C-alpha positions as CSV (number, residue, x, y, z in Angstrom):
1,M,168.6,76.0,65.7
2,N,171.9,78.3,65.1
3,G,174.3,76.5,67.2
4,V,178.5,76.2,67.2
5,S,179.8,74.3,63.9
6,L,182.0,71.6,64.6
7,E,184.2,72.2,61.3
8,F,185.4,75.3,63.4
9,I,186.7,73.6,66.4
10,I,190.2,72.5,65.8
11,H,191.6,69.3,67.7
12,P,195.2,70.1,69.2
13,G,196.1,66.6,66.9
14,E,195.2,68.6,63.8
15,T,198.0,71.2,64.8
16,L,200.5,68.2,65.6
17,K,200.1,66.7,62.4
18,E,200.5,69.8,60.3
19,L,203.4,70.5,62.4
20,I,205.8,67.2,62.1
21,E,204.1,67.1,58.3
22,D,206.1,70.8,57.8
23,R,209.3,69.1,59.7
24,E,208.9,66.5,57.2
25,M,208.9,64.3,60.5
26,S,207.1,60.6,60.4
27,Q,204.5,59.7,62.8
28,K,206.9,56.6,63.6
29,E,210.1,59.2,64.6
30,L,207.9,61.2,66.7
31,A,207.1,58.1,68.8
32,V,210.4,57.2,69.2
33,R,211.3,60.7,70.0
34,T,208.5,60.9,72.8
35,G,208.7,57.6,73.9
36,N,205.1,56.5,72.9
37,S,203.9,53.8,70.6
38,P,202.9,54.8,66.9
39,K,199.3,53.7,67.8
40,H,199.3,56.7,70.4
41,I,200.8,59.2,67.9
42,S,198.3,58.2,65.3
43,D,195.3,58.5,67.5
44,V,196.5,62.1,68.6
45,V,196.9,63.1,65.4
46,N,193.7,61.3,64.1
47,C,192.0,63.4,67.0
48,L,191.1,60.2,68.7
49,K,193.1,61.1,71.8
50,P,193.9,64.4,74.0
51,I,197.3,65.8,74.1
52,S,198.0,64.9,78.2
53,V,199.9,67.2,80.3
54,D,202.5,64.2,80.2
55,F,202.6,64.5,76.4
56,A,202.6,67.8,76.0
57,K,206.0,67.8,78.2
58,K,207.3,65.2,75.8
59,L,206.6,67.0,72.9
60,E,208.3,70.0,74.5
61,Y,211.7,68.0,74.1
62,A,211.1,66.1,70.7
63,L,209.7,69.7,69.2
64,T,211.0,72.6,71.3
65,I,207.7,73.9,71.7
66,D,206.5,74.9,74.9
67,A,204.5,72.5,76.7
68,S,201.8,75.4,77.6
69,F,201.1,75.6,74.1
70,W,199.8,71.8,73.6
71,I,198.3,72.3,77.2
72,N,196.3,75.5,76.2
73,L,195.5,74.0,73.0
74,Q,193.9,71.1,74.3
75,A,191.9,73.1,77.1
76,N,190.7,75.5,74.3
77,Y,189.2,72.4,72.4
78,A,187.6,70.8,75.2
79,K,185.7,74.5,76.2
80,E,184.8,74.6,72.8
81,M,183.7,71.2,72.4
82,A,181.8,71.8,75.8
83,D,180.0,75.2,74.3
84,F,179.0,73.1,71.6
85,E,177.4,70.4,73.2
86,E,175.5,73.5,75.3
87,V,174.1,75.0,72.5
88,N,173.4,71.7,70.7
89,H,171.5,70.4,73.7
90,I,169.1,73.1,74.3
91,S,165.8,71.9,74.5
92,N,162.5,73.0,72.5
93,T,161.0,73.6,76.0
94,E,163.7,75.9,76.9
95,L,163.2,77.9,73.8
96,K,159.4,78.0,74.4
97,E,160.1,79.2,78.2
98,I,162.5,82.4,76.5
99,K,159.3,83.2,74.6
100,V,157.4,83.5,78.0
101,L,160.5,84.9,79.8
102,K,160.5,88.0,76.6
103,D,159.3,91.0,78.8
104,V,161.4,89.6,81.8
105,I,164.7,89.4,79.9
106,E,163.9,92.8,78.0
107,H,164.0,94.2,81.4
108,L,167.0,92.2,82.9
109,V,169.0,93.8,79.4
110,K,167.7,97.3,80.3
111,V,168.7,97.6,83.8
112,G,172.5,95.8,82.8
113,F,172.1,92.3,84.3
114,L,171.7,90.1,81.1
115,V,173.5,90.9,78.0
116,K,171.0,90.3,74.7
117,G,171.9,87.5,72.8
118,K,171.9,87.3,68.9
119,N,169.2,84.6,68.6
120,K,167.5,82.4,71.0
121,V,169.7,79.7,71.9
122,M,172.2,82.7,73.1
123,D,169.5,83.7,75.0
124,V,168.6,80.4,76.5
125,I,172.5,79.9,77.6
126,N,173.1,83.6,78.8
127,L,169.9,83.0,81.0
128,R,171.1,80.0,82.4
129,R,174.3,81.2,83.3
130,L,172.7,84.4,85.0
131,L,169.9,81.9,87.0
132,N,172.8,79.8,87.6
133,I,171.0,76.4,86.3
134,S,172.2,74.3,83.9
135,S,168.7,74.0,81.8
136,L,165.7,76.4,82.1
137,D,163.7,72.8,82.3
138,N,164.6,72.3,86.1
139,I,163.3,75.7,87.0
140,P,159.5,74.2,87.8
141,E,161.2,71.6,90.3
142,I,163.0,74.2,92.1
143,V,160.3,76.6,92.7
144,T,157.8,73.8,94.2
145,T,160.5,73.3,96.6
146,G,162.7,74.8,99.4
147,A,162.7,78.6,99.9
148,Y,160.5,79.4,97.0
149,R,157.8,76.8,97.7
150,V,154.5,78.3,97.1
151,A,151.3,76.5,96.6
152,S,149.9,76.0,93.3
153,S,148.3,78.6,91.8
154,K,147.0,79.6,88.3
155,S,148.5,82.9,88.9
156,I,152.3,81.8,89.2
157,N,154.4,81.0,86.2
158,P,157.5,79.2,87.8
159,Y,160.0,80.5,85.0
160,I,158.9,84.1,85.7
161,L,158.6,83.9,89.4
162,F,162.1,82.4,89.5
163,T,163.9,84.6,87.3
164,W,162.1,87.7,89.0
165,L,163.6,86.4,92.5
166,R,167.1,85.9,90.8
167,M,166.9,89.5,89.5
168,C,165.8,90.9,93.2
169,E,169.0,88.9,94.3
170,L,171.2,91.4,92.0
171,Y,169.5,94.3,92.7
172,T,170.4,94.0,96.5
173,K,173.8,93.1,95.3
174,R,174.2,96.8,94.2
175,I,173.3,98.3,97.4
176,E,175.3,99.0,100.2
177,T,174.5,99.1,104.1
178,V,176.5,100.8,106.9
179,S,175.5,98.1,109.2
180,N,174.2,94.9,110.3
181,L,170.3,94.6,110.5
182,D,168.9,97.0,113.8
183,V,165.9,96.4,114.5
184,N,165.4,98.8,117.2
185,M,166.9,101.5,114.6
186,L,163.9,100.4,112.4
187,K,161.5,101.0,114.9
188,S,162.4,104.3,115.7
189,K,162.8,105.5,111.8
190,I,159.0,104.7,111.1
191,P,157.7,108.4,111.6
192,E,160.7,109.1,109.3
193,I,159.6,106.5,106.8
194,K,155.8,107.6,107.1
195,K,156.8,111.3,106.1
196,L,158.4,110.3,102.8
197,M,154.8,110.0,101.3
198,F,154.6,113.7,101.1
199,K,158.1,114.2,99.2
200,Q,158.6,113.6,95.8
201,A,157.5,110.7,94.7
202,S,160.3,110.1,91.9
203,K,162.5,110.2,94.7
204,L,160.9,107.5,97.2
205,E,163.2,104.6,96.6
206,E,166.1,106.4,96.8
207,N,165.2,108.1,100.0
208,L,164.2,104.7,101.4
209,Q,167.5,103.0,100.9
210,D,169.1,106.1,102.8
211,I,167.1,105.2,105.5
212,F,167.0,101.3,105.7
213,A,170.8,101.4,105.0
214,E,170.8,103.0,108.1
215,C,169.1,100.1,109.8
216,G,171.0,97.6,108.2
217,I,168.6,96.7,105.4
218,K,169.1,96.4,101.4
219,F,166.0,97.8,100.1
220,A,164.9,98.2,96.4
221,I,161.7,98.3,94.3
222,V,161.4,96.0,91.7
223,K,159.4,95.8,88.5
224,H,156.8,93.8,89.1
225,F,155.7,90.8,86.2
226,T,152.8,89.1,86.0
227,G,153.5,85.4,86.9
228,A,155.3,86.3,89.7
229,P,152.5,87.7,92.3
230,V,155.0,88.8,94.8
231,Q,154.4,92.0,97.0
232,G,157.9,91.5,99.4
233,V,160.8,89.6,99.5
234,I,162.8,89.5,102.4
235,A,166.3,87.9,103.1
236,Y,169.3,87.5,105.6
237,N,172.2,88.2,103.5
238,T,175.8,87.0,104.3
239,D,177.0,90.1,105.8
240,G,174.7,90.1,108.7
241,S,172.4,93.0,106.6
242,L,168.8,92.0,105.3
243,S,167.3,92.5,102.2
244,L,163.8,93.9,101.7
245,I,162.4,94.1,97.9
246,M,159.3,95.6,96.9
247,T,156.8,95.8,93.8
248,I,154.2,98.5,93.3
249,R,151.1,96.5,92.3
250,Q,148.7,98.1,90.1
251,A,150.9,101.3,91.0
252,S,148.8,102.3,93.6
253,A,150.5,104.7,96.5
254,D,148.3,103.2,99.0
255,I,148.7,100.0,98.0
256,F,152.5,100.5,98.5
257,W,152.3,102.2,101.8
258,F,150.0,99.4,103.2
259,T,152.3,96.4,101.6
260,L,155.5,98.6,103.3
261,M,154.3,98.5,106.6
262,H,153.2,95.1,106.4
263,E,156.8,94.1,105.3
264,I,158.6,96.4,108.0
265,T,156.1,94.3,110.6
266,H,157.5,90.7,109.5
267,I,161.2,92.2,110.0
268,I,160.1,93.9,113.5
269,N,158.2,90.7,114.7
270,G,161.2,88.3,113.7
271,D,159.1,86.6,110.9
272,I,162.0,85.9,108.7
273,K,164.3,82.5,109.5
274,K,166.5,83.0,106.1
275,K,164.0,83.9,103.7
276,L,160.5,85.4,103.3
277,I,158.6,85.7,100.1
278,D,155.8,87.5,100.7
279,Y,153.4,86.3,98.0
280,E,149.8,88.3,97.1
281,K,146.8,86.7,98.9
282,N,148.7,84.8,101.4
283,S,146.7,83.7,104.3
284,S,147.6,82.8,107.9
285,S,147.7,84.1,111.4
286,Q,151.2,85.6,110.6
287,E,150.2,87.1,107.8
288,E,147.0,88.8,109.6
289,K,149.0,89.8,112.3
290,A,151.3,91.7,110.0
291,N,147.9,93.4,108.4
292,D,146.6,94.4,111.3
293,E,150.0,95.8,112.5
294,A,150.5,97.8,109.3
295,C,147.0,99.2,109.7
296,R,147.9,100.6,113.2
297,I,151.0,101.9,112.0
298,L,149.5,104.0,109.8
299,L,146.2,105.2,111.1
300,N,145.7,105.3,115.1
301,E,143.4,102.5,115.6
302,E,141.2,104.1,118.4
303,G,140.7,107.3,116.0
304,Y,140.2,105.2,113.0
305,Q,137.5,103.0,115.0
306,S,135.6,105.8,116.0
307,F,135.9,107.7,112.4
308,V,134.2,104.4,111.4
309,N,131.4,104.5,113.9
310,R,130.1,108.1,112.9
311,G,129.8,106.9,109.4
312,D,131.0,110.2,108.2
313,Y,133.0,109.1,105.1
314,T,132.8,112.5,103.1
315,L,136.0,113.7,101.6
316,N,136.4,116.5,104.4
317,S,136.1,113.8,107.2
318,I,138.5,111.6,105.5
319,K,140.8,114.8,105.2
320,R,140.9,115.4,109.0
321,L,141.5,112.0,109.9
322,A,144.4,112.0,107.7
323,V,146.0,115.1,109.1
324,E,145.7,113.8,112.8
325,N,147.6,110.4,111.6
326,K,149.9,112.6,109.6
327,V,149.5,110.4,106.6
328,K,147.9,111.2,102.9
329,P,144.2,110.9,102.4
330,Y,144.3,107.8,100.1
331,I,145.7,105.9,102.5
332,V,142.4,106.7,104.9
333,I,140.4,106.0,101.4
334,G,142.6,102.7,100.8
335,R,141.7,101.1,103.8
336,L,138.2,102.3,103.7
337,Q,137.8,100.8,100.1
338,R,139.7,97.3,101.2
339,E,137.3,96.9,104.4
340,K,134.4,97.7,101.5
341,R,133.0,100.6,103.4
342,L,133.7,102.5,100.1
343,T,133.6,101.6,96.5
344,Y,136.9,101.8,94.3
345,D,135.2,104.6,92.3
346,R,135.0,106.7,95.3
347,F,137.2,109.9,95.7
348,E,139.2,108.8,92.3
349,S,141.1,112.2,92.2
350,E,142.6,111.4,95.5
351,R,144.3,108.1,94.8
352,V,147.6,108.8,93.8
353,K,149.6,106.1,91.4
354,Y,153.0,105.9,91.4
355,V,153.6,105.9,87.5
356,W,157.2,105.8,87.5
357,S,157.1,102.4,89.5
358,N,156.9,100.1,86.5
359,V,159.3,101.7,83.7
């Protein structure tokens, strides 16, 4: 393991010893001049005791060297010793966790949230600081409690999930809103939001950010990582705004739009107390209600049920329903596939992938 070497960490007592020797002053004379015992002087110059603020002031008189010099030497020594302890108390499991987090770390570096360390030890230290945690080993306990709480699942890696959620917080700090959360404004913006599925896909996040900002919502699309099965995160901010973070699973446009309306429904329904982490495959009455309302936002329910009752799932029929609801055909196709009325290999050419979503 590469750590900080003790031989390069200099105790202030070494500097004091060299200085009095250069002046041909004995330790006993320094003791008399400062009013300290010879033992105290011996302990300091032999690096057994620190230079206190009181002793630094006495040295100022005895050696005509400002007390701040000694105080700063002692503070720097304490900091370097803390760094030494930090580096040399990294567990083997933390080094293994760095391997697990390799892809997430690379992305954090790419987007400017993390500085790449010169070695794995520095990667651990840099990540600790980013995550505000003294040891990466503590992450699983945090993830299984409080705001991160989620039922045990083989698809969840606590280290990736915790780091990904911290990334989401950092993204939202970059975004500004013009007001506090305004639910009524959000309701009125839904038709405008739906129109964006007809706009240039590469501008989608930027356009959504502008609309959501008017509603007091900080919006961002964050890269999806295996091990963090999250489709959305909604959280209140201290400035009165709300954060809405989304991923684009499988890069599918129909999944994105359904999930977006699902999260908007959570906001309108007041489902967020402080933070809501919307995990994939969540099952609850609240989630089912959000799913139903998301479907109704995208497609008029009466018209859709009439379409289903006719049983005509040809592409022309699907396109007509899409035009009536002012959505893209992949919205209709996606719903039919989720309801198992169509197989996933049907109308593949009509499905849209947001290829920029996980770059």
